[in-house]
Steps between C-alpha positions, in 0.01 A plus 500: 500500500624845410501784748343738244356478156486829309250502214596748231850606388430861426687763701282452805530123516867480415592762753307312771678179393837680515440631856381165626770294340760739621371449855574126467154359429418246222300681229345404170406764250231402247473688168211420266664619186784346302724793561526745793409847396285396206252612390582862585196667643644821643637834383793467738508849656632489858645742757853479635352316804483178305878497448543493879349150499616353172842469329434546132658600171171511324468876484392617154525865583360780715240773468474822704172642394145450380293672241135480601252544217138610572199443280519855358840410354690723741768364729708574802860389560619384839856401587686344792872522602503132580469283186245228452649173384377326188558127525537219251229324691571143391866531591410656828281204598778266408745699721274468799448126438875458469534663843264241638677209336837630607377516864402127477139500386381228263303603192258309285432643152183420307340401836146639520323484830160330470382500859617595849354327812575628851504232773555538874876430487597553134389625154470278192569646159386301193655613177567396141877493411588431136165318458528285813276547801695527827441583866723658746458588869639795688475661841399836343402612153566852366242598239677720243301374203351822380146618427374148439655363815424138570591549867258790531228296320538170693601615847345849540195467273538860400430659162665792334224752449698809403703425191658724235532336154826605327633464147850603385674506163871512441513733203775587248472872563668787687391776733578866475604505867717191572558609856132491598207266504171612348171458680159525324180593675148499374236276346676470162790308648366339818201405703566607861878466496759646260712429194880511484801497280850424631806585285751233417710622210355369176231312694213666697290305753149627443216388715176576667288380795125476524306464825216249478505508116712365214817696422504400136304783334692761694825338408419526130443879538827546700719293271408709194687790661824306442432386141322206333648162433779543758399250765778256589337328795184500703453428867212535736392415853253576773627703800327480842469841661351416840678310781349169608291490812743254655870447421568194717365174643675274742729349233478736198570863407414706195749742347505735202218481249355180667421716803405807294806684634518720200497881447142585410583823316769361272458124514866462585579194708876434497591716801187415696540132420862480611420711809226260598725196434777644719248548790336160447843322497588653835185363664514161319852466641372592846214252477721212388752570771225504758335170413270610228204608716375750244510786755790679331321500165225719646763768555562502123148605425507768772833639389412526137177689586697728737765585242455478126135421560428850623629645173302253295184578693533867435575440133193270472277782618655738246468235228136445564438868440745538211345211306180702466645832387360627167703646216346841571608479863857387400522816283390718792766340720754570233418869536551484874830318516678633190683776687852522630408483868300176476744339268780591737313325781462193284868499402617535859263252657416252228575130590388213274488266797324738747283732280253601771747752644512713184123462445425631844738795458347595163148480638595716795641756255188494285200330668286606201641202311274273708192701396608484135516119509123492543391781269 
């Protein structure tokens, strides 16, 4: 019997496996696909905080600013001193998995979890590996298996009710401003979320998200801005934007997308996922060292809600309002924030991992923005 089985070899799962194996526990890491990092389902924009956790050479470049386009065609430019990292996401995932293997974790590729059953004294994972059905027991299971988590389904009986559908094209095109991402607001390019374009030399990652609706019609509109017949690759995924009601049982924990530990305003989940895995690993280690009573795992849920969870809760409230803003209201908001003082506040306080800080400061400067959202 293994000490821990981690289901899902994305950054969240691999980092949890790394921390647990480094602590001396026997760990198996299950990855459903034939290759770690594939398919790529993420733009790969992260803050410098991620590099404090992961050793990686998968940096494609950096951006320092964002051009935000409103429905009326006008835009504002914001810029930070600290660069935002653009990752080669598939390579990044491999780097984190390599850390786990280097620390002593086992890994099973093409091993898709089929069911997870929690017993009084262990957890049984049933999975298909290279076409063969297998079962393996562990003292604890870490669910890092994404939006369609088998752990969440079988053990927690919880559904993802708040999901953003995303679609992204890699396009053979360029951007006028290679040092900034572009963000597109309004009903032409999104339903309740936003569209984006991330520079990458001769390739631009163009995508959009749609809340409770298909992203496809909006993606067609957005991609035309970058030329026709230039699509090199297509990816898409659902993103959970609300945290699960529970993040632990006696013998399991949920991390990353499986637990809905994702930024509701941007859909970003790399930093939040690794953060949650770091916290989870600490309490899994404590639980295993103290006889696997499950008591320590309760601390994981409490700490997540008291730390990153506070930010995600604030962002969820903002997102619920944002998703209903009309084009007309967006254009009014443009008129209120397109001045040097407000943009300076955004530049000084903006943080892609903790956006509520700048939102609160902007609203305090101009509370009329709230009124404009509903007009």
